[in-house]
N, C-alpha and C positions, 0 to 999 in steps of 0.2 A: 512588348508582352513576352514574359519568360515562357519558353516552351514548356509544355506539361512535363516532359521527361526530366528536363533540367530542374524545374521547380520541385519535382518529387525527390530528385537526388539531393538537392539542397536541404529540403525538409528532413529527409532521412539522416543526412550527415549531421545536421544540427542536433536532432534528437539524440543521436548516438554519441556525439563528441562534445556537446555543450558542457557537461559536467567536468570532463577532463580539461577543457579549455578554461572555464571559469576557475577551477581549482588551481591550475598552473598560474593563472594571472593574479589570483589572490595571493599566492605565495610570492609572486614577483613584486606586486605593488603594495601588499598589506592593506588593501582598500577594497571592500566588497563592491561598493558602487562603481568605482573606477574599473574594476575587473569586469563587471557586467557591461559597462559602456564599451570597453575595448572589445569584448566578445561580440557585442551587437554590431560594432563597426566592422568587424571581420565578416559577419554575416551579410551586412549590406554590401561590402566589397565583393563577396561571392555572387550576390544577386546581380551585381553590375557586370562582373567579369566572366562568369562561367557560361552564360548564354552565347557569348561570342567566341570565347576561347575553348570552350568545352570543359567538362568536369575533369579536374586533375586526377592523375593516377592514385594519389593519396590525398583525398580531400580533407581529412582530418589534419594532416601535416600542413596543408595549405592554409587552413584557418588558423592554426596555431602560430605559424610563421608570421602571417599578416597581423594577427592581434599583438604579438610580442613586439614586432617592429613599430607598431603604432604606440605601444606602451613606452618604448624607448624614446620615441619622438615626444611623447607627453612629458616624460621625466626630464628630457633636455630643456623643455620649455618652462618647467616648473621653477618657482622661486627658490625652492630648497634644493637646487641642483647639487651643491657641494655635499649635502647630507646624503644624496642619492647616488653619488659617484661610484662607490663600490658596488652598489646594487646594479647600477647601469652596466658596469663592466661584466658582471655575472650574466645579466640578461643578454648582452651582446654575444657572449660566448655560446649561450644556449641557442640563439638564433642561428649562428653560423653552423651549428650541428643539427639544425631542425629538419632538413629534408627527409632524413630517415626516421620517421616517427616510431617505427616498430622497435628500434633500438632503445627507446626511452619508455617502453610500456610500463615497466615496473615502477619507475619514478612517477609517471603520470597516474597510474592507478593509486599510488600513495597519495597523490594530490586529491583524487576523488574521495578516498577514505577520509582524509583530513577535512575535506569540504563537508562531507556528511556529518562528521562529528561536530564541526563548527555550526552547522544548521540546527543541531540538537543540543546547543549549549544549555546548561541547566538554568540560566537566567531567563530563558524563554518559556512561555506557556506551551502546552502540547499543541494547541491550535496554530500558534505562531511557528512552531517547529515544523509542522506539516506544511504550512504555506511556504516557508522559506526553503524547505527541501524540494518541494515541487518546482519552485522558481529557479533555484540555483543548480540542483542536481537533476531534476526532471526536465528542465529546459522549457517548462510550460509558460505561456504568457499569463499576465495578471488576469486577463479576461477569461482564459481557460480555467484557471484556478477558482476564480469567483463563480463561474458557472457550475463548477463541480460541487462547491459548497453552498450554493444558493444565496450568495450575498452580492450586493452591487459591486461593480468594478472599483468604484472609489473606496469602498470599505475595505476590500481586499488589498488595494494599493496602499492604503494607510497601514494596514496590518503588517504588510511586508516591509514597508519603510520603518515602522516602529521596531520590528524585529532586527533589522540591520543596525539601527541606532542603538538598540539594547546590547547587541553583540559588541559593537564598537566601544560603548561606554563601559562594558564589563572587562575591557582589555583582553578579549579573547584573541588567540592566535591560532595558527594552523598546526601547531605542534600536537602530535597525538598524545592523549593522556596515557598514563601508565597505571598499573596495579588496579586497585579497587575502583579508581575513577574511570579507567578505561572500560572496565566491566559495566559500570553503571551507565556510561555514555553509550556503549554498544547496545545495551538494553533499550535506551531511549531511542536510538536510531531504528532499531527493529520495531519498537512500538509505533513510531511515526509511519514506517512503511506499512505496518499492519492497519493503522488507522486509515491511511489512504485507500488501501484495498477494501476494507470493510465498509467505508463510506460509499464506495462504488458498488459493492456487492448487494447491500441492502441500504438504500439511501435513507438518511435520517428524515428528510422532508422532501416535498415536491411532488410532481405528478408521476415521476417514473419510479418503478420498482427497483431498478438498478441503473448504474451509470457505467457502461462498459469501458469508457475512456479511463476512469479512475481504477477500475479493476486491472486493466492492461498496464497502466502505469505502476501500480503496486507490484505486479508480477515482475515488471522490468527492473524496478529498483531492488527487489529481492534477489533477482539473478545477479545484478551488479554487485550487491553486497556479498553474495556468495563467492564471486570472483575475487574480490579484494580482501576478504577475510576467510580464506578457504579452510582454515584449521579450527573454526568455531562450529561445533555441532548444531547449536541453536540457529545459526544463520542458515544452515542447510535445512533444518527443521522448518524454519519460516518459509523458505522457498518452496519446500514440499507442500506445506499447508496451502499456500496461495495458488500453486499450480493445480493441485487436486481440486480445491474448491472452485477455482476459476474455470476448470474444465466443464463445469455444469452450466456455465453461463448461457450457451445457445439453447438449452432446454428449459431455462427458468421462466420463460414467457412463451405464450402461445402466439399464433399468427396475428392476433389483434393486440398483442402487447400486454395481455393480462398475466398476472403472476401464476406460476405453476409450482405447487409444492413438491418436495423431494420425492414422495411416494408416487406421485402422478407423472413424473417426468419420463420422457422417452429417452432412455439411456443410450440409444444408438446415436443420439444427437450430442452426447458428451464428446468433448474434444480429446481424442485418444492420444494425440501428441502431448498435450498437457498432462494427461494421466501418466504417460510413460516418464515424462520429465519429473513429475512429482514423485513417483515411486523411486526413481533413481536418486533424487535428492534425499528422500527419506532413508534409503539404504546408506548413503554417505553419512548422514547424521548418526545413524545407528552404529556404523563402523567407528566413527570418531568417539562416540560415547563408550564403545567397547574398549577403547584405549585409556579409559579412566576419566574422561570428561563427562560431566553430569548431563543427564537427559532433562530438558526443560519443557515448559508448557507448549511451546510451538511444535516441538517434535511429538509430544503426546497428542496434540490436536491433529497433527498430520497423520499419525497412526490411526486415529479415529476416521479421518477422511479417507484413508487408504482402504479401510474395511468397506466403506460405501463404494469406493471405486472398483473394488474387486468383485462386488456382487453384480451379477448380470441383470438381476431384477430386484425390485424392492423387497419381494417376498423372500429372497435368498440372503438378505442382510443378516449378518451374525450379530444380533443385538446383545447377546450375552457378552461377547467380547467387547463390544462398545461400552456396555455398562461397567465392565471391569476396568477398562481404560479410563473411563470417567472417574471411577473411584480413585485411581492412582493420580489423575489430574487434580482432583479435589484435595488430595493430601499434599501435592506438590505446589499447587497454585490456588489456594482456596479463594472463593469469591461467590457472590450471589448469581452471577451469570453462569458460572460453571455448575452451580447447584441446580439451576433451572434446567440446563441441558442434561445434567445427570438424572433429573426427574424424568425427562423424555426417554432416556435410554433405559432406565429401570422400568418405566411404564411399558416399553415395548418388550423388554426381556422377561419380565416377571408379572406383567399384568398392570392395568391402570391403577389399581389400588396401591401397588408398590410405588408407582410414580407419584401419586398424590401424597403419599407419606413423606417422600423426599421434598416435594414442593411445599408442603405445609410447614416444614422446618425453616424455610427461607424467610428472613425478616421482611415483612411486607413494605416497610418504610424505605428499604434500600433501593427498590426499583419502582417507587411510587408513581413516577411519571412515564414509565416505560410500558409498552403494550405486551412485553414479553411474558410476564407472569400470567395475566388473564388469558392470553392466547394459548399458552401451554396447558393451563388448567382446563380451558374449554376443550382442547383436544383430548385430554385424559378423561374428562367427564363424558364426552361424546362416545369414546371407546368403551366406557363402562355402562352405556345405555341411559345416562342421565341427560337427555337431550335438552330439556327446558333450561336446566342449570348451565349446560354448555352454551346455549344461545345467549344467556345473560353474560357469560364471560367473554364470548366473542364480541358482543356489542360494547362491553366495557373496554376491551382492547382496541376496538375501532375508534372509540372516543379519545383514546390516549395517543394514537399514532398521528404523526404529521406527514406521513407518506401516503399519497392518494392511492397508489397501486395497492399498498398493504391494506388500506381502509376498505377498498373495494373487495379484496379477497376475504377479509374478516366478516364483512357484512353479508357476503354470499354464504359463508359458512354458518353464520348466525341464522340466516333465513332457512337454510337446509335443516339445521338442527331444530329450529322452531317448527318446521313442517313435520319432522319426524315425531315431535312431541305432541302434534295435533293442535298447535296453536296458530295464530295468524302469522303470516310471513311478510306482511307489508308494514 
């Protein structure tokens, strides 16, 4: 039995180092599956060796050295040894220099960035990009990813396998794209990280209102991306947004696990360390933008989240500033979800009728299956005193959602509105 402290150290090391490990091995072998196998072999070796020998002083270097040595053994045994001779020599030189991992940080971080770009290859669907990123960069098991997205293990395993096969068939390599392609791929990487976070923050389906494991993983990936792309303002904007929104997680449910809306949250329960980290990341994004790089949608959303974070109570929220920021966001990154959120902001800043006017302009077909529009309309109608109509909207939103926690919340709001209207509440 592995002692608890050693097991914890191995788990922490794997979660911290797996992306660097797999990235370096993909560069060495040009084979995603083989790289994963070698990384897993190194993990198994740690599980076998560390309980007796103790955790090494530099556990990441130990894993890297072990994996690369096994990679060399594999290459030596391969039928195509002659074709791999030059690569083998390079790998052997790397292993001989491996004990000091810190001296290779820049190169390894490049490998992680390359791996993130590879996982977000344009040949993949957004869902496959997210799964492959969580697997290769996040170091999550297939079971963990499947649980996060509420699909069977076999389904997620097939999705990941297909994604690897698609990348291989597309002839993708670890070379970083340049110019417009790099910009597009970086946008894809950020979109995947944001998708991971938002799926955790408000789960699409299932019994739970949120999935903290995906929230934390999204924040971790955003921090990693900020480390390896430090001159990109939107990367820092994304980190700021996730840190600030993630800070609310402890207050988003009550003691029984029921959802708690933003206005009703106990802000003393917000994670102040995440708030500080988020505000610092936002300042960095704004500094870079001030040097001529454009402000993007993540930075604007982070600025909105910062207004909430700086308000000590819900009543102190500067909704007028939030409404103005949403106007800028709508011009920079137009879309129906932005418009719905803009309706909320204007409804708070200028009264529910102003919010309803913005909401009425949203094409109802674009979010037909989402509970977002009727839930926001219900909130605005409730604030304007039209309780019966608000109840109808909340009930419609409850019919649309696949998240049981959200459904419970919406039905509770519908019952309250129905009661205020003088109608039956059951």
